C-alpha positions in Angstrom: -31.6 163.2 213.5 -30.0 160.0 211.6 -26.7 160.4 209.6 -24.4 158.4 208.3 -21.3 159.2 206.5 -19.3 157.1 204.3 -16.0 157.3 203.7 -13.7 155.0 201.9 -10.3 156.6 203.4 -10.2 157.9 206.6 -12.9 158.3 209.2 -11.1 161.2 210.9 -13.2 164.3 211.2 -16.6 163.1 210.3 -18.0 162.6 214.0 -18.6 166.5 213.4 -21.0 165.7 210.8 -22.6 162.3 212.2 -22.9 163.9 215.5 -22.8 161.2 218.4 -25.9 159.2 217.3 -24.6 159.1 214.0 -22.4 156.1 212.4 -19.6 156.3 210.1 -18.7 153.7 207.8 -14.6 153.7 206.5 -11.6 152.7 207.1 -9.9 152.9 210.6 -6.7 151.6 209.9 -3.7 152.6 207.4 -2.0 150.6 204.9 -4.5 147.9 203.8 -3.6 146.4 200.5 -5.6 144.0 198.7 -7.9 143.9 195.3 -10.9 146.3 195.5 -13.9 144.3 196.0 -12.2 142.7 199.2 -11.2 145.6 200.9 -14.7 147.3 200.4 -16.2 143.8 202.2 -13.7 144.1 204.9 -14.4 147.7 205.6 -18.1 147.3 205.0 -18.7 149.5 202.0 -20.7 146.9 200.3 -24.5 148.2 199.4 -26.3 145.9 201.6 -24.2 146.4 204.5 -24.6 150.5 204.0 -28.5 150.1 203.8 -28.2 147.6 207.2 -26.6 150.3 209.0 -28.7 153.4 208.1 -31.9 151.3 208.5 -30.8 149.9 212.0 -30.0 153.9 212.9 -33.6 154.8 211.5 -34.9 152.3 213.8 -32.8 153.3 216.7 -33.8 156.9 216.3 -37.4 156.2 215.7 -37.4 154.4 219.1 -35.7 157.3 220.9 -38.4 159.8 219.7 
């Protein structure tokens, strides 16, 4: 099953929901400071990136079936 978690704060704990084959998009560091749009781009929260991650995960999951 393909699962993607998107969390604009810490990614801690999301592994339990996405499993070993899922992907987590989120901040893995603490204390980043910049305008919101810059942070969203830096950490991969832009819609195009989220869609690309999900698409890649689905393609990988389908190949492994």
